[in-house]
C-alpha positions as CSV (number, residue, x, y, z in Angstrom):
1,M,-30.1,16.5,27.2
2,N,-33.3,16.7,27.7
3,I,-35.0,19.5,26.3
4,D,-37.0,19.9,29.6
5,S,-34.5,19.5,32.1
6,L,-32.2,22.1,30.3
7,Y,-35.3,24.5,30.4
8,S,-35.4,23.4,33.7
9,E,-31.8,24.0,34.9
10,L,-32.3,27.4,33.9
11,T,-35.6,28.5,35.3
12,L,-35.4,31.5,37.8
13,D,-37.7,32.8,40.4
14,T,-38.8,36.3,39.1
15,K,-42.4,36.6,40.3
16,A,-43.4,37.9,37.1
17,K,-47.2,37.6,36.5
18,M,-48.5,35.6,33.4
19,V,-51.9,35.1,31.4
20,M,-52.5,33.0,28.4
21,I,-55.9,34.0,26.9
22,V,-57.0,31.1,24.6
23,L,-60.2,32.3,22.6
24,D,-60.9,28.9,21.5
25,G,-61.3,28.2,17.8
26,I,-60.4,31.9,17.2
27,G,-58.4,31.0,13.7
28,D,-60.2,30.9,10.4
29,I,-59.3,30.8,6.9
30,A,-60.6,33.9,4.5
31,T,-63.1,32.6,1.4
32,R,-64.4,34.2,-1.5
33,E,-67.7,33.5,0.3
34,Q,-66.4,35.4,3.7
35,K,-65.1,38.5,1.5
36,Y,-61.4,36.7,1.9
37,L,-61.6,38.0,5.5
38,T,-61.9,36.1,8.6
39,P,-63.9,36.8,11.7
40,L,-60.6,38.4,13.6
41,E,-60.0,40.3,10.3
42,A,-63.9,41.5,9.8
43,A,-64.3,42.2,13.8
44,K,-63.5,46.0,15.2
45,T,-61.0,45.2,17.9
46,P,-59.5,49.0,19.1
47,N,-58.4,47.4,22.6
48,L,-56.5,44.0,20.6
49,D,-55.1,46.6,17.7
50,A,-53.5,48.7,20.8
51,L,-51.8,45.6,22.5
52,A,-50.5,44.4,19.1
53,K,-49.0,47.8,18.1
54,D,-46.3,46.5,20.9
55,S,-46.4,42.5,20.7
56,A,-44.7,40.2,18.9
57,Q,-47.1,38.1,16.6
58,G,-46.7,34.3,15.0
59,R,-49.0,31.2,14.2
60,M,-48.8,27.8,16.1
61,I,-49.1,24.6,15.0
62,P,-51.0,22.6,17.7
63,V,-50.0,18.6,17.4
64,A,-48.1,18.7,14.0
65,P,-48.8,19.6,10.3
66,G,-51.8,18.4,9.2
67,I,-53.3,17.0,12.2
68,T,-56.6,18.3,13.2
69,P,-56.4,18.3,17.4
70,G,-59.4,18.1,19.9
71,S,-59.7,20.3,22.0
72,G,-57.8,18.1,24.6
73,P,-54.7,17.8,22.6
74,G,-54.8,21.5,21.7
75,H,-55.2,22.6,25.1
76,L,-52.5,20.7,26.4
77,G,-49.9,21.8,24.1
78,L,-50.9,25.1,25.0
79,F,-50.4,23.8,28.8
80,G,-46.7,22.7,27.1
81,Y,-47.0,19.2,27.1
82,D,-46.6,17.3,23.9
83,P,-49.5,16.1,22.5
84,L,-48.1,13.3,20.9
85,E,-46.5,11.9,24.5
86,F,-49.5,13.0,26.5
87,Q,-52.7,11.3,25.2
88,V,-55.4,12.1,27.8
89,G,-59.3,10.8,27.0
90,R,-61.8,13.7,26.7
91,G,-63.8,11.9,29.2
92,V,-61.5,12.2,31.7
93,I,-60.8,15.8,31.4
94,E,-64.5,16.0,31.5
95,A,-65.4,14.9,34.3
96,L,-62.5,16.5,36.6
97,G,-64.1,19.8,35.3
98,L,-67.6,18.6,36.5
99,G,-65.7,17.6,40.0
100,I,-66.2,14.2,39.5
101,E,-62.7,12.5,41.7
102,L,-61.7,10.1,39.8
103,K,-60.4,6.5,41.2
104,A,-58.1,3.8,40.0
105,G,-59.8,1.7,37.6
106,D,-62.4,4.5,36.7
107,V,-63.6,5.0,33.0
108,A,-65.1,8.2,31.8
109,A,-66.6,8.9,28.4
110,R,-67.6,12.4,27.3
111,A,-71.4,12.2,26.3
112,N,-73.4,14.6,24.6
113,F,-77.6,13.8,23.9
114,C,-78.4,13.8,20.2
115,T,-81.2,13.3,17.7
116,L,-81.9,10.0,16.2
117,D,-84.4,8.8,13.5
118,P,-86.6,5.5,13.9
119,K,-83.6,3.5,12.0
120,G,-81.1,4.9,15.0
121,I,-79.6,7.3,12.3
122,V,-77.9,10.3,14.0
123,T,-80.2,13.5,12.6
124,D,-78.4,15.9,14.8
125,R,-75.5,15.6,16.9
126,R,-76.0,17.9,19.3
127,A,-79.9,17.7,20.1
128,G,-80.9,21.0,18.9
129,R,-78.3,22.6,21.7
130,I,-80.9,21.7,24.3
131,E,-80.7,23.9,27.2
132,T,-78.9,22.8,30.5
133,E,-82.4,22.2,32.5
134,V,-82.9,19.6,30.0
135,C,-79.8,17.8,30.1
136,E,-79.9,18.0,34.1
137,E,-83.5,16.5,34.2
138,L,-82.4,13.4,31.3
139,C,-79.3,12.8,33.3
140,A,-81.7,12.8,36.5
141,L,-83.9,10.4,34.7
142,L,-81.0,8.4,33.8
143,S,-79.5,8.0,36.9
144,R,-82.8,7.0,38.7
145,K,-83.2,4.2,36.5
146,I,-79.8,2.4,36.0
147,K,-77.1,2.8,39.1
148,K,-75.2,-0.6,38.8
149,I,-74.1,-2.8,35.3
150,G,-73.0,-6.0,36.5
151,D,-70.1,-5.1,38.9
152,A,-69.5,-2.0,37.6
153,E,-71.2,1.5,40.0
154,I,-72.6,4.0,37.0
155,I,-72.3,7.7,37.5
156,I,-74.0,10.1,35.5
157,K,-73.4,14.2,35.8
158,P,-75.1,16.7,33.7
159,G,-72.7,19.2,32.1
160,K,-73.8,22.6,29.8
161,G,-75.8,22.8,27.3
162,H,-76.5,18.9,25.7
163,R,-72.9,17.8,27.2
164,F,-73.0,15.1,30.4
165,V,-70.3,12.6,31.8
166,V,-70.8,8.9,32.3
167,I,-68.6,7.8,34.1
168,F,-68.1,3.6,35.0
169,R,-66.7,2.7,38.3
170,G,-65.5,-1.1,38.7
171,K,-62.5,-3.7,38.9
172,G,-60.6,-4.8,36.2
173,M,-61.3,-2.1,33.4
174,E,-59.4,0.7,31.2
175,G,-59.5,2.7,28.0
176,P,-59.2,3.6,25.7
177,L,-62.2,2.8,23.7
178,T,-63.2,4.2,20.6
179,D,-66.1,6.6,20.1
180,A,-69.4,6.0,20.1
181,D,-69.9,8.9,17.8
182,P,-70.0,8.9,13.9
183,H,-68.5,12.8,14.3
184,R,-71.0,13.6,11.2
185,E,-75.0,13.3,10.9
186,G,-76.9,10.4,8.5
187,F,-74.6,7.8,10.5
188,P,-75.9,5.2,13.2
189,V,-73.6,5.2,16.5
190,P,-70.7,3.3,15.8
191,K,-70.2,0.2,18.7
192,V,-67.1,0.5,21.0
193,E,-63.9,-1.2,20.8
194,A,-61.4,-1.5,23.0
195,V,-58.4,0.3,20.9
196,N,-55.6,-1.9,22.3
197,V,-57.2,-5.6,20.6
198,K,-54.8,-7.3,23.3
199,S,-56.5,-5.5,26.7
200,A,-58.5,-7.5,28.4
201,K,-59.7,-5.0,30.6
202,A,-60.6,-2.5,27.5
203,K,-62.3,-5.4,26.3
204,K,-64.5,-5.1,29.2
205,A,-65.2,-1.7,29.7
206,A,-66.0,-2.1,25.9
207,K,-69.0,-4.4,26.8
208,L,-70.0,-2.6,29.7
209,I,-70.9,0.5,27.6
210,A,-72.0,-1.4,25.1
211,D,-75.1,-2.9,27.8
212,F,-75.5,0.7,29.1
213,Y,-76.6,1.1,25.3
214,K,-79.1,-1.4,25.5
215,A,-80.3,0.0,28.8
216,A,-80.4,3.5,28.4
217,L,-81.9,3.9,24.9
218,P,-85.3,2.3,26.0
219,I,-85.6,5.3,28.7
220,I,-85.4,8.0,26.9
221,K,-86.8,6.7,22.9
222,D,-89.7,8.6,23.2
223,R,-88.3,12.2,24.0
224,K,-87.6,15.2,21.4
225,P,-85.8,15.5,20.6
226,A,-83.0,14.2,22.6
227,N,-83.6,10.8,22.4
228,G,-80.3,8.8,21.9
229,F,-76.7,9.8,23.2
230,L,-73.2,9.7,22.0
231,M,-69.9,8.7,23.7
232,R,-66.5,9.6,23.0
233,G,-62.8,10.4,24.2
234,I,-63.5,7.0,26.5
235,A,-60.6,6.2,28.6
236,H,-59.0,6.7,32.1
237,Q,-56.9,9.0,33.9
238,P,-53.3,8.9,32.9
239,A,-50.1,10.5,35.2
240,I,-48.9,14.2,33.9
241,P,-46.3,16.1,35.6
242,L,-47.8,19.1,37.6
243,F,-47.4,22.4,36.0
244,V,-46.4,23.8,39.2
245,D,-43.4,21.3,39.5
246,R,-42.6,21.6,35.2
247,Y,-42.7,25.5,35.3
248,K,-42.3,26.9,38.8
249,L,-45.5,28.8,38.4
250,K,-48.4,28.7,41.0
251,P,-50.9,28.4,38.0
252,A,-54.6,29.5,38.4
253,C,-57.7,28.6,35.7
254,I,-60.4,30.7,35.2
255,A,-63.1,29.0,32.5
256,V,-66.4,28.4,32.1
257,Y,-67.1,25.1,30.6
258,P,-66.4,22.0,32.3
259,M,-64.3,20.3,30.0
260,Y,-61.4,23.2,29.8
261,K,-61.6,23.3,33.9
262,G,-61.2,19.2,34.1
263,L,-58.0,20.1,31.6
264,A,-56.4,22.8,34.1
265,Q,-57.0,20.6,36.7
266,L,-55.7,17.7,34.9
267,V,-52.1,19.3,34.7
268,G,-52.8,21.0,38.6
269,M,-54.0,24.1,38.0
270,K,-56.4,25.8,41.0
271,K,-60.3,26.0,39.2
272,I,-61.8,29.5,40.2
273,E,-65.3,28.7,39.9
274,G,-67.8,31.4,39.0
275,P,-67.6,33.8,36.4
276,Q,-70.0,32.7,33.3
277,T,-69.4,35.8,31.4
278,I,-65.9,37.0,29.8
279,A,-66.3,40.5,31.5
280,E,-66.2,38.3,34.9
281,Q,-63.5,36.6,34.2
282,F,-61.3,39.6,33.8
283,E,-62.9,40.9,37.4
284,C,-62.4,37.2,38.9
285,Y,-58.4,38.0,38.0
286,L,-58.3,41.1,39.3
287,T,-59.1,39.6,42.1
288,E,-57.4,36.8,42.1
289,H,-53.8,38.5,40.8
290,A,-51.9,38.6,44.0
291,N,-52.7,34.6,44.8
292,Y,-51.3,32.9,41.6
293,D,-47.8,33.5,38.8
294,F,-50.3,32.4,35.8
295,F,-53.8,32.7,34.6
296,F,-55.4,30.5,31.9
297,I,-58.3,32.5,31.0
298,H,-60.4,30.3,28.4
299,Y,-63.6,32.0,25.9
300,K,-65.6,29.4,24.3
301,Y,-67.9,31.1,21.7
302,T,-65.2,31.5,19.1
303,D,-65.3,28.5,18.7
304,M,-69.2,27.7,19.4
305,H,-70.2,30.2,16.4
306,G,-67.3,28.4,13.8
307,E,-68.4,25.1,14.5
308,D,-72.2,26.2,14.0
309,G,-70.8,27.7,10.5
310,N,-71.6,31.6,12.2
311,F,-69.3,34.2,10.9
312,N,-71.5,36.7,12.4
313,A,-71.6,35.3,15.5
314,K,-67.8,34.4,15.7
315,K,-66.7,38.3,14.7
316,K,-69.6,39.4,17.4
317,A,-67.5,37.1,19.9
318,I,-64.5,38.7,19.2
319,E,-65.7,41.9,19.7
320,D,-67.5,41.1,22.8
321,F,-64.0,40.1,24.2
322,D,-62.4,42.9,22.7
323,A,-64.4,45.2,24.6
324,A,-64.2,43.7,28.0
325,L,-60.1,43.1,27.4
326,P,-59.6,46.7,29.3
327,I,-60.7,45.0,32.4
328,L,-57.7,42.7,32.4
329,L,-55.4,45.6,31.5
330,K,-56.0,47.4,34.7
331,K,-53.8,45.0,36.1
332,K,-51.4,44.6,33.8
333,P,-49.5,41.2,34.0
334,D,-45.8,41.0,32.4
335,V,-46.7,38.8,29.9
336,I,-50.0,38.6,27.9
337,V,-50.7,35.7,25.4
338,V,-53.7,35.9,23.3
339,T,-54.3,33.0,20.9
340,G,-56.8,29.5,20.4
341,D,-55.9,25.7,21.1
342,H,-57.0,25.3,17.7
343,S,-58.8,27.1,14.2
344,T,-62.1,26.7,13.9
345,P,-63.2,27.7,10.4
346,C,-66.7,28.7,9.5
347,S,-66.8,27.4,6.1
348,M,-65.4,23.9,7.7
349,K,-68.1,24.0,10.4
350,G,-65.4,22.1,12.8
351,H,-61.6,21.9,13.8
352,S,-58.8,21.8,11.5
353,W,-55.3,21.7,10.8
354,H,-54.7,25.3,10.2
355,P,-52.3,27.0,12.5
356,Q,-53.6,29.5,14.9
357,P,-52.7,33.1,15.4
358,V,-50.8,34.1,18.7
359,L,-50.0,37.5,19.9
360,L,-47.2,37.7,22.8
361,H,-46.8,41.7,24.8
362,S,-44.4,41.9,27.3
363,A,-41.7,44.4,27.6
364,T,-39.0,42.2,26.1
365,S,-41.3,40.9,23.2
366,G,-40.5,44.3,20.7
367,S,-43.1,45.6,18.2
368,D,-43.7,43.6,15.1
369,K,-45.5,47.1,13.9
370,L,-48.4,45.7,13.1
371,K,-51.5,47.2,13.5
372,R,-53.8,44.4,14.4
373,F,-54.2,41.0,15.5
374,T,-55.1,38.9,12.4
375,E,-53.9,36.0,10.7
376,T,-52.9,37.5,7.8
377,G,-50.6,40.0,10.1
378,A,-49.7,36.5,12.5
379,N,-48.2,35.1,9.2
380,S,-45.5,38.1,8.9
381,G,-44.6,38.2,12.9
382,S,-41.9,37.5,14.3
383,L,-42.6,34.3,16.5
384,S,-43.0,33.0,13.1
385,V,-44.7,29.6,12.7
386,F,-43.4,27.0,16.0
387,D,-45.1,24.1,17.4
388,S,-47.6,25.4,20.2
389,K,-45.6,23.3,23.0
390,F,-43.2,26.0,23.1
391,L,-45.5,28.9,24.3
392,I,-45.5,29.0,28.0
393,R,-41.2,28.4,27.3
394,L,-41.1,31.5,25.1
395,M,-43.9,33.2,27.7
396,Q,-41.1,32.3,30.7
397,A,-39.0,33.8,28.8
398,N,-40.0,36.6,28.0
399,A,-40.8,37.1,31.7
400,K,-37.3,37.1,32.1
401,M,-37.1,33.5,34.1
402,F,-34.4,31.5,32.0
403,D,-30.5,32.1,32.7
404,K,-28.7,32.1,29.8
405,F,-27.4,29.1,28.7
406,G,-23.5,28.1,28.2
407,A,-20.5,30.3,29.0
């Protein structure tokens, strides 16, 4: 029997309330330079500490041992969708998060402005993290100058900071395509290619993107620091089962950044717009508490500072989160999870394969008798090490949503 079919057969309607809080990239590794502490271990977290005393802990593998996940696979795993089975391009996720309704045949790319030297070498992949207003200005300029290429409509929409989305809307195209991103400084922007070399539709999309680069780069070549752009996650939208059908839970997403709203929308979560800080997100949860069964609350800054290699800033982001946590606990859900979609060690300045820590609190979780929520503590927790795709199933079990299996 298929394991998801079994879970569905056993599912009960208990009216439970669940909250999954994702501190993006929360996992880290202890190094000599960091005095053998992770930011989570170094942070002062009295509210998380209090929760930890009555919780179970463990570590999660986002995809498979040794595999470093992107944000898309990392979150799909958290939502219970096997990232190896459900592969979604980052462009699709970002486009949905920005409110773009994708049509059949659309190819979406997640893009960000970068800095190129006179030889076309990438010297800064994020163009100094330009302000959102600068990104909006550049996107408006490109939109005015480039409306169509061949028979395809070009849709450009800014996101936050240096990020934006490009939609190629035409007939006879599909993804996925390779990235126009070297993923590190010191290299030129690579040419986009079809992942499936036998797909004529993918080859057409690759040529269109090459033509878009030829048209767009001259328009911004004199801008500083954003005189170029990178594109990745170039794909079309796949079919994915809806969250409500899979879990019998009415879900909502409270996130700030478009990509995470897009990931939630992809599985049918309702996006709740407006909140910009973690305190505002928790206040939003209080307002919407009666309207949904499952809340996905996303916090970006732990990952952002990890990618910058800024230990103290990541530690401060954790402390800011902890300070706001009592707001959510005013209406304590039946099941609370605090975790990450992956690890982003400061010493590596990027995502990694290290299992991320997870805390699960409910009336039935029991206590692992751990005083704090940390990577070291999670290593000895009763949840042990498990695949992230089972996290929601554990949340359901702790909400008493499963009938007994067998006689």
